[in-house]
C-alpha positions as CSV (number, residue, x, y, z in Angstrom):
1,M,-3.7,11.8,41.5
2,N,-6.0,8.8,40.9
3,P,-5.0,5.9,38.6
4,I,-7.1,7.2,35.6
5,D,-5.4,10.6,35.7
6,K,-1.9,9.0,36.2
7,L,-2.3,6.7,33.1
8,T,-3.7,9.6,31.1
9,E,-0.5,11.5,31.8
10,Y,1.5,8.6,30.4
11,F,-0.6,8.4,27.2
12,K,-0.2,12.2,26.7
13,E,3.5,11.6,26.2
14,F,2.7,9.7,23.0
15,P,3.3,11.8,19.8
16,G,0.2,13.8,18.7
17,I,-1.9,12.6,21.7
18,G,-3.7,15.3,23.7
19,E,-5.7,15.1,27.0
20,R,-8.9,14.0,25.4
21,Q,-7.4,11.2,23.3
22,A,-5.2,10.0,26.2
23,K,-8.3,9.7,28.5
24,R,-10.1,7.8,25.7
25,F,-7.3,5.2,25.8
26,V,-7.6,4.8,29.5
27,Y,-11.4,4.2,29.4
28,F,-10.8,1.8,26.5
29,L,-8.5,-0.3,28.7
30,L,-11.0,-0.1,31.6
31,H,-13.7,-1.7,29.3
32,K,-11.4,-4.5,28.1
33,N,-11.1,-7.8,29.9
34,P,-8.2,-8.3,32.3
35,T,-6.5,-10.8,30.0
36,Y,-6.2,-8.2,27.2
37,V,-4.7,-5.7,29.6
38,K,-2.2,-8.2,30.9
39,E,-1.2,-9.3,27.4
40,L,-0.8,-5.7,26.4
41,G,1.5,-5.1,29.4
42,D,3.5,-8.3,28.6
43,K,3.9,-7.1,25.0
44,I,5.3,-3.8,26.1
45,I,7.8,-5.5,28.4
46,D,8.7,-7.9,25.6
47,L,9.2,-5.0,23.2
48,K,11.8,-3.4,25.6
49,N,13.6,-6.7,26.2
50,T,13.9,-7.9,22.6
51,I,14.1,-4.7,20.5
52,H,17.4,-2.8,20.5
53,Q,19.1,-0.1,18.4
54,C,21.7,-0.8,15.9
55,P,25.0,0.7,17.3
56,S,25.9,2.0,13.8
57,C,22.7,3.5,12.3
58,F,20.4,3.5,15.4
59,L,17.6,1.7,13.8
60,F,15.3,-0.2,16.2
61,F,15.1,-3.9,15.4
62,Q,14.8,-7.3,17.0
63,S,18.3,-8.3,18.1
64,K,20.7,-8.9,20.9
65,Q,22.4,-5.9,22.5
66,D,25.1,-4.2,20.3
67,Q,24.2,-6.3,17.2
68,L,24.3,-4.6,13.8
69,C,21.0,-4.5,11.9
70,D,20.5,-6.5,8.7
71,N,21.2,-3.5,6.5
72,C,24.5,-2.5,8.2
73,S,25.8,-6.0,8.2
74,N,24.6,-7.0,4.7
75,T,27.6,-7.3,2.3
76,K,25.2,-6.3,-0.6
77,T,24.5,-2.9,1.0
78,D,26.2,0.0,-0.9
79,K,28.5,1.3,1.8
80,T,29.8,4.3,-0.2
81,S,26.5,6.1,0.4
82,L,24.8,7.2,3.6
83,L,21.3,8.5,3.9
84,I,20.3,10.5,6.9
85,V,16.6,10.3,8.0
86,E,14.7,11.7,11.0
87,K,13.1,8.5,12.3
88,D,12.6,4.8,11.9
89,A,9.3,5.3,10.0
90,D,11.1,7.3,7.3
91,Y,13.7,4.5,7.0
92,E,10.9,1.9,6.6
93,N,9.2,4.0,3.9
94,I,12.3,4.4,1.9
95,R,13.3,0.8,2.2
96,R,9.8,-0.3,1.0
97,S,10.2,2.0,-2.1
98,K,13.3,-0.1,-3.1
99,N,14.9,3.0,-4.6
100,Y,18.0,3.1,-2.4
101,N,20.4,0.4,-1.4
102,G,23.0,2.2,0.8
103,L,23.6,2.8,4.5
104,Y,21.2,4.8,6.7
105,F,21.5,6.9,9.8
106,I,18.5,7.6,12.1
107,L,19.0,11.2,13.3
108,G,16.4,10.8,16.1
109,G,14.6,14.1,15.5
110,L,14.8,17.5,14.0
111,V,16.7,20.6,15.2
112,P,14.3,23.2,16.6
113,I,14.6,26.5,14.8
114,V,15.3,28.3,18.1
115,T,17.5,26.4,20.5
116,K,20.9,26.5,22.1
117,D,21.1,22.8,23.0
118,T,20.9,21.0,19.7
119,P,22.6,17.7,20.7
120,T,19.7,16.9,23.0
121,F,17.4,16.7,20.0
122,V,19.5,14.9,17.4
123,R,22.4,12.5,17.3
124,T,25.1,14.9,16.1
125,K,28.1,13.3,17.8
126,E,27.0,9.8,16.7
127,L,26.5,11.0,13.1
128,L,30.0,12.5,12.9
129,R,31.5,9.3,14.4
130,N,29.5,7.2,11.9
131,I,30.6,9.2,8.9
132,D,34.2,9.2,10.1
133,N,34.1,5.4,10.5
134,Q,32.4,4.7,7.2
135,S,34.8,7.0,5.4
136,N,37.8,5.1,6.8
137,Q,36.4,1.6,6.5
138,N,34.2,1.7,3.4
139,N,35.4,4.7,1.4
140,L,32.1,6.6,1.9
141,K,31.6,9.0,-1.0
142,E,28.1,10.5,-0.6
143,V,25.9,11.7,2.3
144,I,22.3,12.3,1.5
145,I,20.2,14.4,3.9
146,A,16.7,13.1,3.5
147,L,14.3,15.1,5.8
148,S,10.7,16.3,5.5
149,L,10.2,19.5,3.5
150,N,8.9,21.7,6.3
151,P,10.5,24.6,8.1
152,Q,12.1,22.5,10.8
153,G,13.3,19.9,8.3
154,E,14.9,22.6,6.1
155,H,16.5,24.2,9.2
156,T,17.9,20.8,10.2
157,D,19.2,20.3,6.6
158,M,21.1,23.6,6.8
159,Y,22.4,22.8,10.2
160,L,23.7,19.4,9.1
161,R,25.4,20.8,6.0
162,E,27.3,23.3,8.2
163,L,28.1,20.6,10.8
164,L,29.5,18.3,8.1
165,I,31.8,20.8,6.4
166,P,35.0,19.6,8.2
167,L,34.3,15.9,7.2
168,K,33.3,17.0,3.7
169,D,36.7,18.6,3.2
170,K,38.6,15.9,5.0
171,Y,37.2,13.0,2.9
172,D,36.0,14.9,-0.2
173,L,32.4,13.8,0.4
174,N,29.5,14.8,-1.7
175,I,26.8,16.3,0.6
176,V,23.4,16.4,-1.0
177,S,19.7,16.7,-0.1
178,L,16.6,15.2,-1.6
179,G,15.6,17.0,-4.8
180,R,12.4,17.8,-6.6
181,G,9.8,15.2,-6.1
182,L,8.9,16.1,-2.5
183,S,6.5,19.1,-2.4
184,T,6.8,21.7,0.4
185,G,5.3,20.5,3.6
186,T,5.6,16.9,2.7
187,E,6.4,14.3,5.5
188,L,8.8,11.7,4.3
189,E,7.1,9.1,6.3
190,Y,4.0,9.4,4.1
191,S,5.6,9.8,0.7
192,D,4.8,7.2,-2.0
193,S,7.4,5.2,-3.8
194,E,7.4,7.3,-7.0
195,T,7.8,10.5,-5.0
196,I,10.8,9.0,-3.1
197,K,12.3,7.8,-6.4
198,N,12.1,11.2,-8.0
199,A,13.4,12.9,-4.9
200,L,16.4,10.6,-4.8
201,R,17.1,10.9,-8.5
202,N,17.1,14.7,-8.3
203,R,19.1,15.0,-5.1
204,A,21.5,17.9,-5.1
């Protein structure tokens, strides 16, 4: 396989990128000057060296290894509420809306509707451990499942509700989902502030 095809295969692993778009990226780089390509490579290496995941909520942020993110370590964060989102982009959108001031957990994906190996797609063990810790340390009272309203998101919602039943009973937790405000098929990442506000207000 020649270098063009090899790099195309790497770009095809990006979300939503197919063969044609991947090859366009490769030819774009071929037309750029060597300085640009070197700087791009350096930025990618720098990204991996300086960006880590919070060991509690799994948010990517600039930090040292095993350091808590600003939200988890902030004394002003409402630590009686935990909001579960699929990915970092959903977290960022909700944070920008300024409608929620509690803890977060980045699930890392959605549960496929047909699968026998769910833990490889989402952080189920880490979620259970997080809720157990927050319940013991911060008297967690509410868990909000905040996923996109599409078939896979709704399937994941039901899966999580069933998964959390033992902890719900153990700690008398209120398990809720985003309410009216998000229309069917809506991606949380692209929802505006008012939509998020209404969805949080009507959670049930």
